[in-house]
N, C-alpha and C positions, 0 to 999 in steps of 0.2 A: 504494500500499500504506500509505503514512504517512497519507494523507487517510482512508482506511477505519479505520485504528487511532484516529485522532483522533475521528472521528465515533462510533465505538463507545465511546470513553471518555467523550464527552459524553453519549451516551445512558445509559451506566451511572451517571454522576454525577447525571443527572436522576432516574433511578429511586431511587438512593440518597437523594437529597433528598427525594423524595416519601415514602418509607418513614420516614425519620428524623423528618419533620414530624408523622407520625401516632403516633410512639411518645411514651409518657409520660416516659421517661427516655432521650432520644436519645444515642447516642455522640457525635454532633456536633450542636450547636445551629445548624441551618441558618439559622434566623431572624436570626442575627447578620449574615448577608450582606445583610440588608435595610437595614443601616446603610451609608450611602454611604462614609463614611470607611474602615470595615472592609473593604468590598468592594474599594475602590480601592487600598488598601494590599496586600491579598491579590493582586489582579490585577497590581500593579506588581511585587511580589516575583516573581511567576511569570514575567512577561515579562523582568524583569531577569536572572534565572537562566537562562532559555531562551537568551537572547542571548549571555550571558557564557560559558556552558559550550559552546554551539555554536561560539563564537569560539575557545575554548580547544582544541577538537577540531581545528579547522583550523589554527590558528597553530603548535601544537606539531609537527604534521607538516611544516608548511612550514619551520620553523627547522631541524629535524633532517634532513629528507630532501631539501630544496631548497638551503638555505644551508649545510648540512653542520655545524651546531652539534651539540655533545654534549648529553646530557641536562642536565648541570649548567649549560652555557652557555644552553641554552633556558630553564631556570628563571630564571637571572640576567637574561635578555633581557626577561622579563616584569615586572621590578621597577618600571618606570614606572607600572604600574597602582596601585602602592601610594600614589603621591603624591596624586592626586586622591581616592582612596577614603579615605585617612587624614585629609587636611585637611578635606574637605567633610563627612565624617561627623562629625568632631569639632566642627565649627562649626554643625552643623545647628540647634542651639538658638538661634543668632543669626539665620540667614537664613530659617528656616521661618516664624516669626511674621511677618516683614516681607513675605514673598512669598506665603505661603499654600500650602496643600497642592496645589491645582490647578496653580499655576504652577510649583511645584517639580518635580512629576511630569512636566509637559509639557516643561519645559526640560531636565530630566535625561534623559528618553527620546529627545528630539530630538537632544541632543548625542551620545548613544550612536550614533544612526543616522548622524550626520555622521562620527563616528569610524570607523564601518565603511566608509563611502564613502571616507574618506581612505586606508584600507588598500588601496584598489584601485590605488594607485600603486606597490605592491610588485611587484618583477620577479624574474627568476631570479638576478640578481646584485646585489640591493639591499644597501646599506650598513646598518649598525645604526641610524644616524641616521634613515634613511628608515623604519625600523620603529618607532623610539622615539617620535617626535612624534605619530603617530596614536594610540599607546597612551596618551599623556598627554590627548588629546582624549577617548578612550573612558573613561578613568578618572575624568574630570571628570563625565561623565554617570553612571557608576555610583555615584561618591561622593555625588552630589547626591540620588540616589533611595534609597540603602540605608537609612540611618537613619530618614528621614521615613516610609518605607513601613512599617517595623517599629513605629515610634511610632504610626502611624495604626491599625494593627491592635490594639495593646495599649491604646491610649488610648480606643478606642471600645468596649472590652468592659468590663462590670461587674467589680468585684473578685472576685466569687465564680466568675467564668468566665475568670480570667487563665490557668489551665492550658489551657483550650480554645484561647484566643487564641495562646498559645505553640506548641501543637501545629499549629494552622492555619498559623502563620508558618513552621515547619519543613516542613510538608507542601507548602506552596506553593514553597519552595525546591527540594525534591526533585522535584516534579512538573515544574518549569520546567527543571531541569537534565536530566532524562530526555527531555523534549520537545526540548530544544536538541541533545542528541547525536543523537536520531532524525532531526530535520529536517536538520541540517548533514551528518550522516553519509550520509543517503540522497541528498541533493542532490550531495554530493561524489562518491559512488560512481557514481551514474548519469551525471553529466556527464563524469567521468573516463573511464569505459568508452566512452561515446559518442564522445568526442573522440579517443581513442587507437586504437580497434579498426580503423578504415579504413586506418591507417598501418602496420599490422603483418602485412600479407598475405604478406610474404616469410618470416615465422617459421613454424615448425611448429605445428600446432594444439595440441600438448601444451604449448607455451610461451606461445601467445597467451592462453590462458585465465588462467594465473597473472599474466601481465603486465598484463592489464586489470582484475584484481581490486583492486589497490591499487598505489601507488607503491612501497611497501616491497617487495612481491613482485617488482615489475618490476626494481628494482635488484638483487635476488637473481638473477633470470634473466639480467641483463646480464653477470654474472660467468661464465656458463656458455656463452656463445655466441661468444666470441672477438672478432674485429674488429668485429662488429655491435653489441657491447655498448655502445660509446660512443654510437652513434646512438640506440639504445634508450633510454639514460639521458636524452639531450637531448629526444627525443619525449615520454617519460613525464613529465619535469619540466614541460614546456610544457603538457601536457594537465592535469596536476595544477593548475597555476597558473590556467588558464582555469577549471577546475572550482571552485577556491577562490574566485575572484572572483565567479562566479555565486552560490555559497552566501553570500558576504558581501552581495551585493545583496539576497538573500532576507531575511537577518537585519536589514539596514537597513530593508527595507520593512516587516517585522514590527514593529520598534520604532517606526518613524514612525507607522504606523497605530495602534499601541497608544497613542502619545503623544496623538494626536487623540482617540480614543475615551475613554481614561482621563481626559484633561483635560476632556472634555465632561461626564463623569459625576461627577468629583470636586468636592466643595464648595471654594469659594475662601476667602480670608481672612475674608470676612464670613459664611461659613457657607452661602451660596446656591450653587445649581448652575445651569449655563448652560441646561439643558434645561427648567427650570421658568419 
């Protein structure tokens, strides 16, 4: 279903681009994407927010439903993300000219992929330290890409089109976040139900459905079935953890592939591209 939705979205985008190119006063100047820096910046922002918000969807449930954190504790648990994001975004003026846009995007997205793989070490009873250090790795990749991607979009656009560039930057963020929720959510739900369903044959049908819908519903069901509740909690959390790890592999794969493709397309420090 997600693949169909993505394919439909790509088709609609292609039609929109064709129509806008033929308009005298287009809503969006599609020709801006012919600039490699502009296109690479927009693509990086999209992938960045896809991976980040997909990760948020997974981790917030893990912290609250598996580790038992409160909402406030979950928010505080994410604070290591601020470190790399703040430091590297603030110093992008220094490392971007030295490394070039191509290497910055490649290293940033690759580091994000490594961060997702590091999160595979999380378990049902992980300590906060086991959660915090992969977040620092992840935040390094996010921080390395964020400011340079926006700079690439705005810097490659003529002064009279700066409003369009800002709108593209915002739209890329929103599109990436929506795709991230869709991909991570679909993967999590499918893997969770597939892993848990065979283990609930002893439960009545009326309870099996809610239990396999989500971990949150399964925990609610566990309070209504007496002695079997503790076993259901253990099974559900284990199924959720397996599903989360599968989803993290997908996010790591997306960012790793994006690192290669965007690095191949993006101009380097000397302004040349690898494919020419």
